[in-house]
VOMARKE-7568 format. One record per residue (C-alpha): residue in three letters; x, y, z; residue number from 1. Coordinates in steps of 0.2 Angstrom, whole numbers, plus 5000, padded with zeros to 4 digits. Layout:
! residues N
R  res     x     y     z    n
R  ALA     X     Y     Z  NUM
...
//
This chain:
! residues 352
R  res     x     y     z    n
R  MET  5000  5000  4998    1
R  GLU  5008  5016  4999    2
R  HIS  5018  5022  5013    3
R  ASN  5018  5007  5018    4
R  ASP  5011  5015  5030    5
R  VAL  5004  4997  5039    6
R  LEU  5020  4981  5035    7
R  VAL  5009  4964  5029    8
R  GLU  5021  4950  5035    9
R  ARG  5022  4930  5035   10
R  THR  5032  4921  5050   11
R  GLY  5029  4902  5048   12
R  LEU  5009  4901  5057   13
R  LEU  5009  4920  5062   14
R  GLY  5003  4933  5052   15
R  HIS  5009  4953  5057   16
R  LEU  5003  4965  5054   17
R  VAL  5013  4981  5061   18
R  LEU  5005  4999  5059   19
R  ASN  5022  5011  5050   20
R  ARG  5018  5027  5050   21
R  PRO  5031  5030  5067   22
R  LYS  5033  5046  5066   23
R  ALA  5017  5050  5071   24
R  MET  5015  5036  5083   25
R  ASN  5008  5025  5072   26
R  ALA  4992  5038  5071   27
R  LEU  4978  5024  5061   28
R  ASN  4971  5034  5044   29
R  HIS  4960  5026  5033   30
R  ALA  4967  5016  5020   31
R  MET  4977  5007  5036   32
R  VAL  4960  5002  5044   33
R  LYS  4955  4997  5024   34
R  ALA  4975  4987  5026   35
R  VAL  4968  4982  5041   36
R  ALA  4954  4973  5040   37
R  GLN  4960  4968  5020   38
R  ALA  4972  4956  5030   39
R  LEU  4961  4948  5043   40
R  ASP  4949  4945  5029   41
R  ASP  4966  4932  5020   42
R  TRP  4970  4928  5033   43
R  GLU  4953  4921  5040   44
R  THR  4952  4909  5027   45
R  ASP  4972  4907  5028   46
R  ASP  4975  4887  5035   47
R  GLY  4996  4892  5037   48
R  VAL  4989  4905  5047   49
R  ALA  4986  4900  5065   50
R  THR  4989  4916  5075   51
R  VAL  4988  4935  5068   52
R  LEU  4998  4949  5077   53
R  ILE  4998  4970  5077   54
R  SER  5011  4983  5083   55
R  GLY  5019  4998  5080   56
R  ALA  5034  5001  5072   57
R  GLY  5047  5008  5084   58
R  GLU  5047  5015  5100   59
R  ARG  5035  5026  5107   60
R  GLY  5020  5016  5104   61
R  LEU  5007  5007  5094   62
R  CYS  4995  5020  5090   63
R  ALA  4993  5035  5097   64
R  GLY  4972  5037  5092   65
R  GLY  4965  5043  5072   66
R  ASP  4975  5056  5062   67
R  ILE  4961  5070  5071   68
R  VAL  4971  5082  5062   69
R  THR  4962  5075  5044   70
R  ILE  4944  5075  5053   71
R  TYR  4949  5093  5060   72
R  HIS  4951  5099  5041   73
R  ASP  4934  5089  5038   74
R  ALA  4923  5096  5055   75
R  ARG  4929  5115  5047   76
R  THR  4923  5110  5028   77
R  GLY  4907  5103  5033   78
R  GLY  4912  5085  5023   79
R  ASP  4909  5065  5028   80
R  SER  4926  5061  5023   81
R  SER  4928  5059  5043   82
R  GLU  4909  5048  5043   83
R  GLN  4916  5033  5032   84
R  PHE  4931  5034  5040   85
R  TRP  4923  5030  5059   86
R  ARG  4911  5018  5049   87
R  ASP  4929  5007  5040   88
R  GLU  4935  5011  5059   89
R  TYR  4924  5005  5069   90
R  HIS  4920  4990  5059   91
R  LEU  4936  4983  5063   92
R  ASN  4935  4986  5082   93
R  ALA  4921  4973  5080   94
R  ARG  4928  4961  5068   95
R  ILE  4944  4960  5078   96
R  LYS  4936  4957  5094   97
R  SER  4924  4943  5085   98
R  TYR  4938  4935  5075   99
R  PRO  4939  4916  5075  100
R  LYS  4955  4916  5076  101
R  PRO  4967  4922  5091  102
R  ILE  4972  4939  5089  103
R  VAL  4986  4946  5100  104
R  THR  4990  4964  5102  105
R  LEU  5006  4973  5108  106
R  MET  5002  4990  5118  107
R  ASP  5017  4992  5124  108
R  GLY  5022  5010  5125  109
R  VAL  5011  5024  5120  110
R  VAL  4989  5015  5113  111
R  LEU  4979  5029  5110  112
R  GLY  4962  5034  5105  113
R  GLY  4958  5023  5089  114
R  GLY  4976  5013  5096  115
R  VAL  4964  5006  5109  116
R  GLY  4951  5002  5098  117
R  ILE  4965  4991  5086  118
R  SER  4971  4982  5102  119
R  ALA  4960  4980  5117  120
R  HIS  4945  4971  5108  121
R  ALA  4958  4957  5104  122
R  SER  4957  4940  5111  123
R  HIS  4976  4942  5117  124
R  ARG  4980  4958  5127  125
R  ILE  4997  4961  5132  126
R  VAL  5003  4975  5143  127
R  THR  5020  4981  5148  128
R  GLU  5028  4991  5160  129
R  ARG  5028  5003  5146  130
R  SER  5012  5000  5141  131
R  ARG  5000  5021  5145  132
R  ILE  4985  5018  5143  133
R  GLY  4973  5030  5136  134
R  MET  4954  5043  5130  135
R  PRO  4960  5056  5132  136
R  GLU  4946  5061  5118  137
R  THR  4936  5076  5130  138
R  GLY  4952  5086  5128  139
R  ILE  4946  5091  5111  140
R  GLY  4929  5092  5112  141
R  PHE  4926  5074  5108  142
R  VAL  4917  5058  5115  143
R  PRO  4928  5042  5118  144
R  ASP  4926  5030  5104  145
R  VAL  4931  5013  5094  146
R  GLY  4921  5003  5108  147
R  GLY  4932  5013  5121  148
R  THR  4915  5019  5131  149
R  TYR  4911  4998  5131  150
R  LEU  4925  4994  5140  151
R  LEU  4926  5013  5151  152
R  SER  4909  5008  5158  153
R  ARG  4914  4987  5157  154
R  ALA  4927  4990  5169  155
R  PRO  4929  4989  5188  156
R  GLY  4919  5001  5200  157
R  GLU  4919  5017  5192  158
R  MET  4937  5017  5186  159
R  GLY  4929  5017  5168  160
R  THR  4921  5035  5174  161
R  HIS  4936  5044  5177  162
R  ALA  4949  5037  5165  163
R  GLY  4936  5045  5152  164
R  LEU  4931  5057  5157  165
R  THR  4948  5066  5164  166
R  GLY  4959  5056  5148  167
R  THR  4970  5053  5160  168
R  MET  4983  5036  5151  169
R  VAL  4987  5023  5162  170
R  SER  4998  5009  5167  171
R  GLY  4996  4993  5159  172
R  ALA  4995  4985  5177  173
R  ASP  4978  5000  5181  174
R  ALA  4975  4993  5162  175
R  ILE  4973  4976  5166  176
R  ALA  4964  4977  5185  177
R  MET  4950  4989  5172  178
R  GLY  4950  4971  5159  179
R  LEU  4957  4983  5144  180
R  ALA  4972  4969  5145  181
R  SER  4974  4951  5146  182
R  HIS  4993  4949  5152  183
R  TYR  5005  4957  5157  184
R  VAL  5024  4952  5150  185
R  ASP  5040  4960  5151  186
R  SER  5046  4972  5137  187
R  ALA  5063  4965  5135  188
R  GLN  5055  4947  5134  189
R  LEU  5043  4949  5117  190
R  PRO  5054  4948  5106  191
R  THR  5057  4927  5111  192
R  LEU  5039  4927  5115  193
R  LEU  5035  4933  5097  194
R  ALA  5047  4923  5091  195
R  GLU  5039  4907  5097  196
R  LEU  5022  4915  5090  197
R  ALA  5025  4907  5072  198
R  GLU  5026  4888  5080  199
R  ARG  5018  4889  5091  200
R  ASN  5000  4890  5104  201
R  ALA  4996  4909  5104  202
R  SER  4988  4908  5120  203
R  SER  5000  4892  5128  204
R  VAL  5013  4907  5123  205
R  VAL  5006  4922  5128  206
R  GLY  4999  4912  5145  207
R  ARG  5020  4907  5150  208
R  TYR  5025  4924  5147  209
R  GLY  5012  4933  5156  210
R  GLN  5017  4936  5174  211
R  ALA  5006  4947  5189  212
R  ALA  5002  4961  5185  213
R  PRO  5010  4977  5197  214
R  GLU  4998  4982  5209  215
R  SER  4985  4995  5200  216
R  ALA  4986  5012  5206  217
R  LEU  4968  5016  5199  218
R  ALA  4965  5004  5208  219
R  LYS  4969  5006  5225  220
R  ALA  4963  5023  5223  221
R  ARG  4945  5013  5222  222
R  TRP  4941  5020  5240  223
R  TRP  4939  5038  5230  224
R  ILE  4938  5036  5212  225
R  ASP  4918  5022  5217  226
R  GLU  4910  5033  5228  227
R  ALA  4913  5052  5219  228
R  TYR  4910  5045  5202  229
R  ALA  4893  5034  5206  230
R  PRO  4881  5049  5200  231
R  ASP  4877  5052  5186  232
R  ASP  4878  5071  5184  233
R  ALA  4895  5080  5177  234
R  GLY  4894  5094  5190  235
R  THR  4889  5083  5209  236
R  ILE  4905  5070  5201  237
R  LEU  4915  5087  5205  238
R  ALA  4908  5093  5219  239
R  ARG  4910  5076  5226  240
R  LEU  4930  5077  5224  241
R  ALA  4930  5092  5228  242
R  ARG  4926  5083  5246  243
R  VAL  4940  5071  5248  244
R  GLY  4954  5077  5252  245
R  ASP  4964  5068  5241  246
R  PRO  4976  5076  5230  247
R  ALA  4973  5063  5215  248
R  ALA  4954  5065  5219  249
R  THR  4958  5084  5218  250
R  ALA  4966  5084  5203  251
R  ALA  4957  5074  5194  252
R  ALA  4943  5088  5197  253
R  GLU  4958  5100  5189  254
R  THR  4960  5090  5177  255
R  ILE  4942  5087  5171  256
R  ALA  4936  5105  5174  257
R  ALA  4947  5110  5160  258
R  LYS  4941  5100  5146  259
R  SER  4924  5103  5133  260
R  PRO  4911  5104  5146  261
R  THR  4900  5099  5131  262
R  ALA  4914  5084  5129  263
R  VAL  4912  5078  5148  264
R  THR  4892  5080  5149  265
R  VAL  4892  5069  5132  266
R  THR  4906  5054  5137  267
R  LEU  4898  5054  5158  268
R  ALA  4877  5051  5149  269
R  ALA  4888  5038  5134  270
R  LEU  4897  5027  5147  271
R  ARG  4879  5029  5159  272
R  ARG  4871  5023  5140  273
R  ALA  4883  5007  5135  274
R  ARG  4885  5002  5152  275
R  ALA  4864  4996  5147  276
R  GLN  4868  4988  5131  277
R  PRO  4873  4969  5126  278
R  SER  4886  4971  5115  279
R  LEU  4899  4978  5104  280
R  GLU  4889  4984  5089  281
R  ALA  4875  4990  5100  282
R  VAL  4890  5004  5105  283
R  LEU  4897  5008  5092  284
R  ASP  4879  5008  5084  285
R  GLN  4878  5021  5095  286
R  GLU  4895  5029  5094  287
R  LEU  4893  5033  5076  288
R  ARG  4880  5046  5083  289
R  VAL  4889  5054  5095  290
R  SER  4903  5054  5083  291
R  LEU  4895  5061  5068  292
R  ARG  4882  5074  5078  293
R  ALA  4902  5080  5091  294
R  LEU  4909  5084  5072  295
R  ARG  4897  5095  5070  296
R  TRP  4899  5103  5088  297
R  PRO  4913  5119  5088  298
R  ASP  4923  5108  5107  299
R  PHE  4931  5099  5091  300
R  ALA  4935  5109  5081  301
R  GLU  4943  5123  5095  302
R  GLY  4950  5108  5102  303
R  ILE  4961  5101  5091  304
R  ARG  4963  5119  5086  305
R  ALA  4971  5121  5108  306
R  GLN  4978  5106  5104  307
R  LEU  4989  5099  5088  308
R  VAL  4987  5116  5077  309
R  ASP  4988  5131  5084  310
R  LYS  4998  5120  5102  311
R  ASP  4994  5136  5110  312
R  ARG  4984  5124  5124  313
R  ASN  4967  5136  5126  314
R  PRO  4955  5131  5122  315
R  GLN  4940  5143  5119  316
R  TRP  4925  5129  5124  317
R  SER  4907  5136  5119  318
R  PRO  4900  5131  5135  319
R  ALA  4910  5136  5142  320
R  SER  4904  5128  5160  321
R  LEU  4895  5111  5166  322
R  ALA  4877  5119  5172  323
R  ASP  4879  5126  5152  324
R  VAL  4878  5111  5145  325
R  ALA  4862  5110  5137  326
R  PRO  4849  5095  5140  327
R  ASP  4843  5095  5121  328
R  VAL  4860  5092  5116  329
R  VAL  4864  5079  5125  330
R  GLU  4847  5070  5120  331
R  ALA  4853  5074  5099  332
R  ALA  4868  5068  5102  333
R  PHE  4861  5051  5102  334
R  ALA  4845  5054  5093  335
R  ASP  4843  5038  5080  336
R  LEU  4851  5039  5064  337
R  GLY  4838  5035  5051  338
R  ALA  4844  5024  5035  339
R  HIS  4861  5032  5040  340
R  GLU  4864  5020  5057  341
R  LEU  4880  5007  5057  342
R  GLY  4868  4992  5058  343
R  LEU  4884  4982  5068  344
R  ALA  4870  4973  5081  345
R  ALA  4856  4961  5076  346
R  PRO  4840  4968  5076  347
R  VAL  4830  4967  5091  348
R  ASP  4813  4954  5089  349
R  GLU  4798  4965  5094  350
R  THR  4786  4954  5089  351
R  VAL  4791  4939  5101  352
//
């Protein structure tokens, strides 16, 4: 493919996909999504491929998310290329979860946004002492997608709510505790592990290298996280965080207060609704509704401008406070798309 943004390799029984944009921290573009999907299609019926591996080129991490700057320009010009990118990406997220062969993902280094979507739905999700995993969307006026609200809503207690609203990166140990990853492996052992994947069963190889994860700082903080994040109102959550008296809770409140009020409010609603959905597919259907509405929010273009384009780190959110986010904005974000629905979830038979 153009520029070899995804390297498609075969070694023994292993099909290996390498996200290959190291200068951009392997940020996903549309062509990469389609290349990964095509390889999965090809290998599903190939008896010579027993295991699929997804990793990232370079030393910085698996993937820093989607190509947000491209989406920014699309949002400003009113284009529709972002919609098709998300449709194909969300189909890929669901495909990875349901794939009939083992998929091993190396969540080593930085794994953000779309990087979580391409890795955390796999059957074997490896983290290391270098892993830094997050869904930072509220900081750019957006809402976690790629199945992120599915994963976060199913983390124990309210750890996922904390991670989703603050956008904070978590460690490999935290990812294990949250259910975002399945195996903790010392990064020095990865080359040997990968060599063995070409010859042996994925579960036996990954299981043999997996070790007990260190204590999760996030799990240790559940004494205040679960109580503070229990409400369904973001303003009430901030008030509870301020009353905890722990420096980490105070920092969390300050972090959330600096994010887009609209994005924080809709993210909380999305997490609560995702928790009630029966499947990843149903949540991805919901996420497309929200993503397409968020694309037109003033905060989305403003957040990307401030963080990634002008880099002044001084977004001017509109509205500027949680109290000013209108309820109809939240409801509109989840409204059915009609003929434009993603349609991943099986329709509900209401005649039974």
